[in-house]
C-alpha positions as CSV (number, residue, x, y, z in Angstrom):
1,M,-25.9,-8.3,2.7
2,G,-28.2,-11.1,3.7
3,D,-31.8,-12.0,2.9
4,D,-33.6,-11.5,6.2
5,Y,-34.8,-7.9,5.7
6,Q,-38.4,-6.9,6.3
7,L,-40.1,-4.1,4.4
8,T,-41.1,-2.6,7.8
9,E,-37.4,-1.9,8.4
10,F,-37.5,0.7,5.6
11,N,-40.4,2.7,7.1
12,K,-39.3,6.1,5.7
13,A,-36.9,7.7,3.2
14,G,-33.3,7.5,4.4
15,S,-33.9,4.4,6.5
16,T,-30.8,2.3,6.8
17,P,-31.8,-0.8,8.8
18,R,-28.4,-2.2,9.6
19,M,-24.8,-1.9,8.5
20,I,-22.8,-4.8,7.3
21,N,-19.1,-4.5,8.2
22,F,-16.5,-6.0,5.9
23,N,-12.8,-5.6,5.2
24,V,-10.9,-5.2,2.0
25,G,-7.8,-7.3,2.7
26,L,-4.5,-6.4,1.1
27,T,-1.8,-9.0,1.4
28,K,1.8,-9.4,0.3
29,C,2.2,-5.7,-0.3
30,E,5.7,-4.5,-1.3
31,Q,8.0,-3.1,1.4
32,G,8.7,0.6,1.1
33,I,5.2,1.8,0.5
34,N,4.7,5.2,2.1
35,S,1.0,5.5,1.9
36,I,-2.2,3.9,0.5
37,T,-5.2,5.7,-1.0
38,Y,-8.4,4.2,-2.3
39,S,-11.6,5.2,-4.0
40,L,-15.0,3.6,-4.8
41,D,-16.8,4.1,-8.1
42,A,-20.2,2.9,-9.1
43,T,-20.7,0.2,-11.7
44,S,-24.4,1.0,-11.8
45,Q,-26.2,4.3,-11.7
46,V,-25.1,6.8,-9.0
47,L,-28.0,7.9,-6.9
48,D,-26.2,10.3,-4.6
49,R,-22.4,10.7,-5.1
50,Q,-21.8,12.6,-1.8
51,K,-23.8,10.1,0.3
52,G,-22.2,7.1,-1.5
53,I,-25.5,5.6,-2.7
54,V,-25.7,3.5,-5.8
55,A,-28.6,1.9,-7.6
56,L,-29.3,-1.8,-7.5
57,N,-28.1,-3.6,-10.6
58,S,-30.5,-4.5,-13.4
59,S,-31.0,-8.1,-12.3
60,S,-32.4,-7.0,-8.9
61,T,-36.1,-7.2,-8.4
62,A,-36.4,-5.1,-5.2
63,K,-37.6,-1.5,-5.6
64,G,-37.2,1.6,-3.6
65,I,-33.7,1.0,-2.1
66,G,-30.1,1.6,-3.0
67,L,-26.8,0.6,-1.5
68,Q,-24.9,3.0,0.6
69,L,-21.1,2.7,1.3
70,I,-19.7,3.8,4.7
71,G,-16.2,4.4,5.9
72,K,-14.5,3.3,9.1
73,T,-15.7,6.5,10.9
74,G,-19.3,5.8,10.1
75,Q,-19.5,8.5,7.6
76,P,-20.7,7.9,4.0
77,L,-18.0,7.4,1.4
78,A,-18.4,9.9,-1.5
79,L,-18.1,8.0,-4.8
80,G,-15.2,9.0,-7.0
81,T,-13.4,10.6,-4.0
82,T,-9.9,9.5,-3.1
83,Y,-9.4,8.6,0.6
84,T,-6.1,8.0,2.4
85,F,-6.0,4.8,4.4
86,A,-5.0,6.0,7.9
87,G,-4.5,2.4,9.3
88,F,-1.5,1.8,7.0
89,N,1.8,0.8,8.5
90,S,4.9,-0.8,7.1
91,T,3.6,-4.4,7.4
92,T,2.8,-6.2,4.1
93,N,-0.8,-7.4,5.2
94,F,-3.6,-5.2,6.4
95,N,-7.4,-4.6,6.1
96,I,-9.3,-1.6,5.1
97,P,-12.5,-1.6,7.2
98,L,-15.7,-0.5,5.4
99,S,-19.5,-1.0,5.8
100,A,-22.5,-1.1,3.5
101,T,-26.2,-0.7,4.2
102,Y,-29.4,-0.7,2.2
103,Y,-30.8,2.8,1.9
104,R,-34.5,3.6,1.5
105,L,-35.0,6.0,-1.4
106,A,-37.3,9.0,-1.4
107,G,-40.3,9.1,-3.8
108,S,-40.2,5.5,-4.9
109,T,-42.4,2.5,-4.2
110,L,-40.9,-0.1,-1.9
111,E,-41.1,-3.7,-3.1
112,A,-39.4,-6.8,-1.8
113,G,-37.1,-8.8,-4.0
114,S,-33.4,-9.5,-4.7
115,A,-31.2,-6.4,-4.1
116,N,-27.7,-6.6,-5.6
117,A,-25.2,-3.8,-6.4
118,S,-21.5,-3.6,-7.1
119,V,-18.8,-0.9,-7.0
120,R,-15.2,-0.8,-8.2
121,F,-12.6,-0.5,-5.4
122,T,-9.4,1.1,-6.6
123,V,-6.2,1.1,-4.4
124,N,-3.1,3.2,-5.0
125,Y,0.2,2.4,-3.4
126,L,2.4,5.5,-3.0
């Protein structure tokens, strides 16, 4: 996510200073797949399932922020929800576009430090 964030970028609860775009690349997929679904599950504490916000992991030293996951349309990805990948076609290589952003939490003290989180990405080929 980078290390050039300033505390002033998180000036109020719900602040999301910038989105970082990334792709989950799927290569050498079998021919004959009809559709693909995916879901994201937290490997740390879930802070808001519907808004796709997870807590930073225990080795992080930053306080007052979580990580939010965003879909291609710019909407939060609800954790534990299955999504159909609309960009699928019959090719064997493609990318699922996603984004992530740090999210200022309400009611907590903001402190600078390392801010790491992880999620499990599950893909189903149908």
